[in-house]
Each structure stands twice: as structure tokens, then as C-alpha cells.
C-alpha positions as CSV (number, residue, x, y, z in Angstrom):
1,M,-20.8,53.0,-35.5
2,T,-24.4,52.6,-34.2
3,E,-24.9,52.9,-30.4
4,R,-26.1,49.0,-30.5
5,K,-22.7,47.8,-32.7
6,K,-20.6,49.9,-29.5
7,K,-22.2,48.3,-26.9
8,V,-21.7,44.6,-28.3
9,A,-18.4,45.7,-29.1
10,Q,-18.1,46.6,-25.7
11,E,-19.7,43.4,-24.2
12,A,-17.5,41.4,-26.0
13,A,-14.2,42.8,-24.8
14,D,-15.4,42.8,-21.3
15,I,-16.2,38.5,-21.9
16,V,-12.4,38.6,-23.5
17,A,-11.2,40.2,-20.8
18,A,-13.1,38.3,-18.3
19,A,-11.9,35.0,-20.0
20,E,-7.8,36.2,-19.7
21,N,-8.4,36.9,-16.3
22,T,-10.0,33.5,-15.1
23,V,-7.2,31.6,-17.8
24,K,-4.5,33.8,-15.6
25,K,-5.9,32.4,-12.1
26,I,-6.0,28.9,-13.8
27,S,-2.6,29.1,-15.0
28,K,-1.5,30.6,-11.5
29,K,-2.7,27.6,-9.6
30,A,-1.5,25.0,-11.9
31,A,2.4,26.5,-11.6
32,A,1.7,26.6,-7.6
33,K,0.9,23.1,-7.6
34,T,3.6,22.5,-9.9
35,E,6.2,24.0,-7.9
36,D,4.4,22.0,-4.8
37,V,4.8,18.6,-5.7
38,E,8.4,19.7,-7.3
39,E,9.4,20.6,-3.9
40,K,8.0,17.7,-1.8
41,K,10.8,15.2,-1.2
42,P,10.2,11.6,-1.6
43,A,9.3,9.8,1.5
44,R,12.2,8.3,2.8
45,R,11.9,4.3,3.6
46,K,12.1,2.7,6.8
47,K,14.9,0.1,6.4
48,A,13.7,-3.7,7.0
49,V,15.3,-5.0,10.5
50,S,16.2,-8.5,9.9
51,A,15.2,-10.7,12.9
52,V,15.9,-14.2,14.0
53,V,13.4,-15.8,16.4
54,Y,14.3,-18.7,18.6
55,V,12.2,-20.8,21.0
56,Q,14.2,-22.6,23.3
57,Y,12.4,-25.4,25.4
58,A,13.2,-27.9,27.5
59,G,16.9,-28.2,25.7
60,S,15.8,-27.5,22.5
61,E,16.2,-24.2,20.4
62,Y,13.9,-23.8,17.3
63,V,13.9,-21.0,14.7
64,V,10.9,-19.6,14.0
65,S,11.4,-16.5,11.9
66,G,10.9,-17.9,8.7
67,L,7.7,-19.8,9.8
68,S,5.2,-17.9,7.8
69,E,7.2,-18.9,4.6
70,K,7.7,-22.4,6.1
71,V,3.5,-22.3,6.5
72,T,3.1,-20.5,3.1
73,A,5.2,-23.3,1.0
74,A,2.7,-26.1,2.9
75,Y,-0.3,-24.4,2.0
76,E,0.6,-24.3,-1.6
77,A,2.1,-28.3,-1.1
78,E,-1.6,-29.2,-0.6
79,G,-2.7,-27.6,-3.9
80,N,-3.6,-23.9,-3.0
81,K,-2.4,-20.8,-4.3
82,A,-0.5,-18.4,-2.2
83,S,-2.8,-15.4,-2.8
84,A,-5.4,-17.2,-1.3
85,I,-4.2,-16.5,1.8
86,K,-6.6,-13.7,3.8
87,T,-5.6,-14.8,7.6
88,L,-3.1,-16.6,8.5
89,E,-2.6,-17.9,12.3
90,I,0.2,-20.0,13.1
91,Y,0.4,-21.8,17.0
92,V,4.3,-22.6,18.1
93,K,4.0,-26.0,20.5
94,P,7.9,-26.5,21.3
95,E,7.3,-29.4,23.1
96,E,5.9,-31.4,20.2
97,G,8.5,-29.6,17.6
98,K,5.7,-28.3,15.3
99,A,3.8,-25.4,14.5
100,Y,0.2,-25.6,13.7
101,Y,-1.4,-23.2,11.3
102,V,-5.1,-21.9,10.2
103,V,-5.7,-20.5,6.9
104,N,-8.8,-18.4,6.1
105,G,-10.4,-19.8,9.4
106,D,-10.1,-23.2,8.1
107,A,-8.6,-25.6,11.0
108,E,-8.0,-28.5,9.5
109,G,-4.8,-29.9,11.8
110,K,-1.9,-28.6,9.6
111,S,1.2,-28.6,10.7
112,V,5.3,-27.9,10.0
113,E,8.2,-29.3,11.6
114,L,10.0,-26.4,13.1
């Protein structure tokens, strides 16, 4: 072989060796990430606490724990979609036996019975 061919062959061998080293490094990193993913345990979900909220006023007792569902149902009964609710404010007035609500900042004196 001529000197030039030997030099080109050596450069080609160097490039192949560098490529193989790069592939090995990438493979090691990928394997390490895969092991990390396999070792991680799924996050534990907290159990929802079941709560019932009572309001006692002037000898009467009102259950208000399901009030947001009741308000959402009333809002839908007006022809609106529940998915349109972005903010919901509920004001409980036990002396009237009602809860007034404001959906998305629109206060029109809407109420539901407690």
C-alpha cells in the first residue's frame, strides 16, 4: 500500500473507533435511564376523605357538603354547560335556607335551596 492509502485507512479506522465509543456511551446512558425508570415506584395516591358538612342555625340543620354539585346541576338546568365553569363562589345564608352562587364572576342573584 502506498503511504497515502495507509493514512486514509488509519483515519477511517479512527473514525470507526470514535463512532463505536460514542455508541457505547449512548447505550450506557440509555440503559441507566431505563433502570432509573424501572426503579421508580409509582406515586401513592392519597385516599379522599369523605366529609359531610352541616350548618346549624336557629334550631335548623342544613347539609352543605354536596352544595357544589347542587349548584352545578342548577347551572346546567339553566341551559349552560358544566365545563364552562371556571370559577364558582357559593354564599350560604342559613337564615333563608338558601345558598347563592356566582359562576365566572356573573352575579345575577342565583340560588339553590339548602
